[in-house]
N, C-alpha and C positions, 0 to 999 in steps of 0.2 A: 550581542552577538551572534550573530547568524553562524549555524553551522558552513555555511561555504566561505563565510568571511575568516573564519579560525583556520581551516583548512589550507586557503590563501596566504594567510599568513604565517602558517607553518612551512608550507614548501617555499616562500619567502627568505624564512628564517636560514633552513638550511642551504639554501641558493649561496646566500651569503657567507655561513658559516665554511662553506668548501670553498668559496673565493678567498678567504681568510688564511685556511689552510693551505690551498696551493701556493699562497705566496710565502708563507713563513714556514715550508716543509714541503719543498719541492722534488717531484719523482716518486711522492709516497701516496697510495690510494686512500683518498678520505673513505672511502666505505667501509675497507679494509682497518683504519685506524679506529672509526666510531664501534665498528663489530667487536672489535680486541676492547675496547675501553669499557664497553658495557656488558661485556660475555654473552653478545648475542648473535644471530648470523648474519650475512649479508644480504639474505633475503629479506627479513625484518627492519634494517637498514633503509632499504631500498622503499618499503612500504611507508616509513617514515617520511623519505625524503620525496614521495610521490604523495604525501595526503592521505593517504590510502588507511594508515593506522595512525592513530593519534597519541600524541604526547604531552605531559602533564606538567604543570609549571616548574618543579622541581627539577626535571629532567632537562628543561629549558634553561635551568640555572646551571646545570651541569657541563652542558654544552656550553654554556658561555664561560665559565669558568676554565675547562680543559681548553680553551684558545684563549685565554685571558683578554677576555672581551666583556662584554655588557649587551644589553638589551639594546639602551640608548644609542650606544656605538656603533652595532649592527643596524640600528634604524635613521643612521643618518641625522638623529634630534640634537647630539652633541655641538653644544655653541662654540663656534673658535674662539680661542682664548681662555676658555671654561675647562678645570681639569678638577681631577679629585685628587686631593693628595692625602698621605697619611703624616702625623709628625708629632713630634713629642718635646719638649722644651726643658732646656737643663737648667737644674735646679741643686740646690741641695738637701734637698726631703722627698720629692716623689721621683721625679727622674736625675739620681745622680749618675757624677762622672763616671763611678763603677761600674754602673747600671750602662750606661753608653757604652764604656768599651766592652763589654760584656755581649750587649748585641751586637755590636762589629766584629767581633769575633765568631760569632754564631754563622753572621751572614756570610764569612769569607771563609768557616768550614763547609759551608754547604755548596758555597760559589766552586771551590777548589776540588770538589768531585764531579764537577760537572767539565769534560775535556775541549768542549768547544767553547766556554766561556772564555771572554776578554773585557778585560776591565779598559773603561777609557778613562784619565785623572787630569785634569786641566788643573795643575799645578802653583796655586797664586803662594803657596806656602810648601813645605816639605810634606809630602805625603806622612800621616799621624804615625804610619806605623814605621817608617825609617828609625823613628827615634829611639824606639825599644831595641836598638841594635847595643845601646848603651845606658848603664841603669842612671848614672848622672844626669844624662842629656835628657833621657825620658822623665825621669823625675824634675828635673826643671822646666821642662813644657808643661806638664800636668798643674807643677805649682803654678805658672804662669795661667792658664786657663781657669783654674779655679779661684784663683785669687781675683784675677782682671776681667774674666767674662762672664762666669757664675757668681764672681762676687761674694764666697762663702766667707760669714763674717769671721770665723775663728783662725780665718788664715790673714785678715786685715792687716794685724799688726807683727804677723809671724815671717820669721827669718827664713832664707831656705835650707835645709840641708839633705843630701842625697839619699837620706834612708828614713825622711819624714812619712812616707807612704807605705814603710814593711808592714806595719799592720794591716795594712788591705789587701785586695786581693786587684788592685789596680795593674801591678807589674806582671803578674801571671796571667791576665786578662790582655796586657800590651805582648805579652812575649807570644803568645796563642794566636794573636789576631797577625804579627809578623809574621809567624810559621807559616800560615796560610795565605798571607799575603803574597809569601815567596813562591808558591806554587802556582800563583794565576796568573795568566798571557797578560802580559800588562803594557798598556801605550799610554805614557805620559807626556804632558807637553809643559815645559818649563819658560820663566822668561828671567830678563835677570832680577828680578825681587823675590823670586823662589826662595832662597836665603836670608835675604834681606831682614827679614821680620826678625828673625830667630836670633840675627847677628844683635839688631837693635835693643831686643829682648834682652839679653847679656848684658849691653854696656849702660841699659838703662837700670837694671837690679842691681850692677856693682854701684852705679854712682848713688843710687838712695840707699845702698849699706844694706841691702837685703840681703845680698850674695855678698859673701868675702872674695877679696882679689883674688886668693889662690882658687877658688872653686871657681871664678869668672875663666879664668886659663884653662883647667881642666875643660871647661863646658866647649872653650873653644877650640881648643887640641882637638875631643872628641868628633866635634863636627867637621872639621877640616877631615879626620879618617873616615867618617861618615859618605864625606865629599868622595873620598878615596875609593870606597868600596863602590859605590854608586857608578864612578866613572868605570871601572873595569869590568861591573859588570853591563854597561852598555858598552864596553869594547869588546865582550864576548855575546852580546844580546842572550844574557842568561842571567838570572838570578843566584844568589848563591846564601846559602846561610853562613853568619859570620863567624862561629862554631867549628863551621866546616866547611871553608871554600872550596873545596875539591869537589865537594857535590853540587852540582849544578840543578836548577830545580826549575821555576816558571820561564817562559821567556819574555824577554824585555825590549820593550822599544821605545826611545827617546827622542824627543823632539824639542828644539829650541826656537823662540820665535820672539821678535822684538816689536811686534806689529798687534798682537791683542792682550787684549788684558785677561791672565787667568783669571778664575773663581773657586777653585776648588770643589766644581762639580765632579761629579762621577757619573758613566753610565757602564753597567752591567751587560755587556752585549751574550745574549746567549741562545741566538739564532731565531728563535720561535718565542720569545719574549725578551723584552729590555728593559730593564730597571733604571730608573734616574734618581739621583740625589741631589737634590740640589741646595745648598748651605745659605743658610740666613742667619743672622746675629751672630756671627763667624763660626760657632760650633753645630748650634742646631740646622738638623738636614729634614726637608721635606722630602718625603718619597713622593714617588710618580710612578706609576703601574700603568702606564697608558703607552699602549705599541706604538701607537702613529706620532704622538709625541716622543718615544726616543727613536724611533728610524729617522724622523724630521732632524731631528740633533745630530743623532750619528751622521746622518749625510752631511750637515755641516760642518763636523769635526774632518770627516774624511776631505771635505773640500778643501778647509784650511790648512789642512797638512802639508797639501801641494805647495805653499807658500812657506811651509817651514826648513829650518833644518833640519836634517836626521843625523843624531849624534853616536847612533848605536852603531856597533858592528862595522862597518871598513871605513867609515868617513871618520877616519883618525884627527885630519886637521882642524875641521870645525869644532872637533869634541875637544881638543886639547885646548884650543882656544877661549873656549866659554867655561871649561874649569878651571883653567890657568886665572880666567878673570875673578871666578867667584870666590877660589884658595887666597891668592890677592887681596880679595877683602877680609877675610878671614885674619891673614897676617897683619894687615892694620890694625883692626881690633886687638890683636895680640899685642902689639906692639904700643899700644895707649894703654895698656894693662900692666907691661913690666916697668 
């Protein structure tokens, strides 16, 4: 490639980087940001952007990482509908449920340190973190996931007990995940189906005699208490720790819809980055770090929310109606067991 072509490409690269920077960080000076990042003066940055001083491939990759982009994306060579994803398959050997929860808690710990972070959660089921407010309920969900989703052979003929995971770090990782989740601004969308799966699972495993009737009643009562906690958080627009409810933590927005099917997908909006977590085969997650994909997804969410009922804070009537209906479903299930 000729020197003039290299210079032309470098000037074009900086132009596209500046365009992306101006979009994600409005009001900030691109040249000053680069100078601070690379510990050089702004004159050096000017020479780079004008093609008067060449940069190498390593610096090009650093520039792209700094703005969470790739050369393919900047060149416009990324095909529509094609994405790079990271993923792990849950199993009982290489990537265990314990590792899964540990990774979740680490992601949330990092997220809780970002004051601008907003988590958007499309809750087909109750978000996994909530279950760890109550030991028996959390242990039951872990039992269900490991027995029926991961298909761990040692649980195939094993009945449920609340202390069956006490010898592991699962409860510790789950409690940590809940702790950091409570400190993150969260926007959740629920539907009528959000609690149905857990109610059906409790009744099913009682019927199969893998869970005792007494334990089934305990689980349903804990689920009802959990819903009451979430209802209170929605009322105040603030999360709280169950052990210290007077201490309010992350901001909480709750929406209800009867139109769109939720899918347990999660978007982490950090302003200059948007990370997408797309579920497949129940618990497995695909992680997409593509900004444009995240931005388009977020635009869609914001558009849909206009047609949803907001349940948090002042909207007492719709909130009470939805939670009464969900608690009625639990009371029906309790009546079947008593």
